[in-house]
C-alpha positions in Angstrom: -22.0 50.0 41.8 -25.3 51.0 43.0 -26.7 53.6 44.7 -29.2 53.5 47.3 -31.0 55.4 49.8 -32.0 54.0 53.3 -34.7 56.5 55.4 -36.2 56.2 58.6 -38.8 58.9 60.2 -39.9 58.7 63.7 -42.3 60.7 66.0 -41.0 61.6 69.3 -42.3 62.8 72.4 -39.2 64.3 73.1 -38.9 68.1 72.7 -36.7 68.9 69.6 -33.9 70.8 70.9 -33.3 67.9 74.0 -33.0 65.3 71.0 -30.7 67.9 69.1 -28.3 68.2 72.3 -28.5 64.5 73.0 -28.2 63.1 69.5 -25.7 65.4 67.7 -24.1 67.5 70.3 -23.2 64.6 73.1 -23.6 61.2 71.1 -20.2 60.8 71.9 -21.1 60.4 75.6 -24.6 59.1 75.0 -23.9 56.3 72.7 -21.6 54.2 74.9 -23.5 55.0 77.9 -26.7 53.9 76.6 -25.6 51.1 74.4 -22.3 49.6 76.2 -22.8 46.4 74.7 -22.6 47.8 71.2 -20.4 51.0 71.5 -16.9 50.7 73.3 -16.3 54.4 72.8 -16.5 57.5 70.5 -13.5 59.9 70.4 -12.9 63.2 68.6 -9.7 62.5 66.6 -9.8 66.3 65.2 -12.3 69.2 65.9 -14.6 69.8 68.7 -18.0 68.5 67.4 -18.9 71.2 64.9 -18.2 70.9 60.7 -14.9 69.3 59.8 -15.0 67.2 63.1 -13.7 63.6 62.7 -14.6 61.3 65.4 -14.3 57.6 65.7 -17.1 54.9 66.7 -15.5 52.0 68.4 -18.0 48.9 68.7 -17.7 46.1 70.9 -17.5 42.5 69.5 -21.4 42.3 69.2 -21.0 43.9 66.0 -20.0 41.3 63.9 -19.6 43.4 60.5 -16.8 46.1 61.5 -15.1 47.3 64.7 -15.0 50.8 64.0 -16.2 53.7 61.8 -14.6 57.2 61.4 -17.1 60.1 60.5 -16.5 63.5 59.4 -19.2 66.3 60.3 -20.1 68.0 57.0 -23.0 70.3 58.0 -24.3 71.2 61.4 -27.6 73.9 61.2 -28.3 74.5 64.9 -31.2 76.8 63.8 -32.7 74.1 61.6 -31.7 71.1 63.2 -29.9 69.5 60.2 -26.8 67.6 61.0 -25.1 65.8 57.9 -21.8 63.4 57.9 -20.2 61.0 56.0 -18.4 57.7 57.0 -14.4 58.2 55.7 -13.1 54.8 56.8 -14.0 51.7 58.5 -17.6 50.6 59.0 -18.6 48.9 55.5 -16.6 51.1 53.6 -14.3 48.8 51.3 -16.1 45.9 52.4 -19.6 46.5 50.6 -19.6 50.2 50.2 -17.7 53.0 48.3 -19.4 55.7 49.9 -21.9 56.4 52.6 -23.3 59.7 54.0 -26.0 60.4 56.3 -28.5 63.3 57.3 -30.2 63.4 60.6 -33.2 66.2 60.5 -35.3 67.1 63.8 -38.4 69.0 63.2 -40.7 70.5 66.1 -44.1 69.4 66.2 -46.9 72.2 67.2 -48.4 69.4 69.2 -45.3 68.9 71.0 -42.4 66.5 70.6 -40.8 66.2 67.2 -40.3 64.3 63.9 -36.9 62.8 63.4 -35.6 61.9 60.1 -32.4 59.9 59.2 -31.3 59.4 55.6 -28.3 57.1 54.5 -27.1 57.6 51.0 -24.8 54.8 49.7 -22.8 53.3 46.9 -21.9 49.6 46.8 -18.6 48.6 45.7 -18.6 47.3 42.0 -19.8 43.8 41.8 -21.1 44.2 45.3 -24.8 42.8 45.3 -27.5 45.1 47.0 -28.5 43.3 50.4 -32.1 44.5 51.0 -32.1 42.2 54.0 -29.0 44.1 55.5 -30.6 47.4 54.5 -33.9 46.4 56.3 -31.9 45.2 59.4 -30.0 48.5 59.5 -33.0 50.4 59.4 -34.8 48.2 62.2 -31.3 48.5 64.3 -31.7 52.4 63.8 -35.2 52.4 64.9 -34.6 50.4 67.8 -31.7 52.4 69.0 -33.7 55.7 68.6 -36.4 54.5 70.6 -34.1 53.2 73.3 -32.6 56.9 73.1 -36.0 58.2 73.5 -36.9 56.3 76.4 -33.8 57.4 78.2 -34.6 60.8 77.6 -38.3 60.5 78.7 -36.9 58.9 81.8 -34.6 61.5 82.7 -36.3 64.9 81.9 -33.9 67.2 83.1 -31.1 65.9 80.8 -30.2 67.8 77.7 -32.4 70.6 78.3 
């Protein structure tokens, strides 16, 4: 078993609160809308989006690694704009990973816009090799998805205000 961390950090021209509202509070609607070829749906199985909520992300066949992932919201700090969640089923759990949890943090910048950081902590299954190429691919995919969401929000300035 190996523990690891994948981190991304992006500067955004989108105001921090708008990104928070889009990425955290409405991701269940936003992800399938912006990425219909990747997300078929996101549904709440328990809760209303706050701490303790369990949601299921359903993927299209474009995702070759898995068809769904269930996530539990562990922390949601509206004031500090920190969102923590854990994959509890599906995804790479049981295939390559024994655990994975995430932290999304959005920090306003004085100059306008914000800094968005995403941290993934994981543990591999015993005997499962660490795939640095896959970790890099996940990081690049995360960055590409973020840039597409950012562009969508910049193109639609009245959304998520």
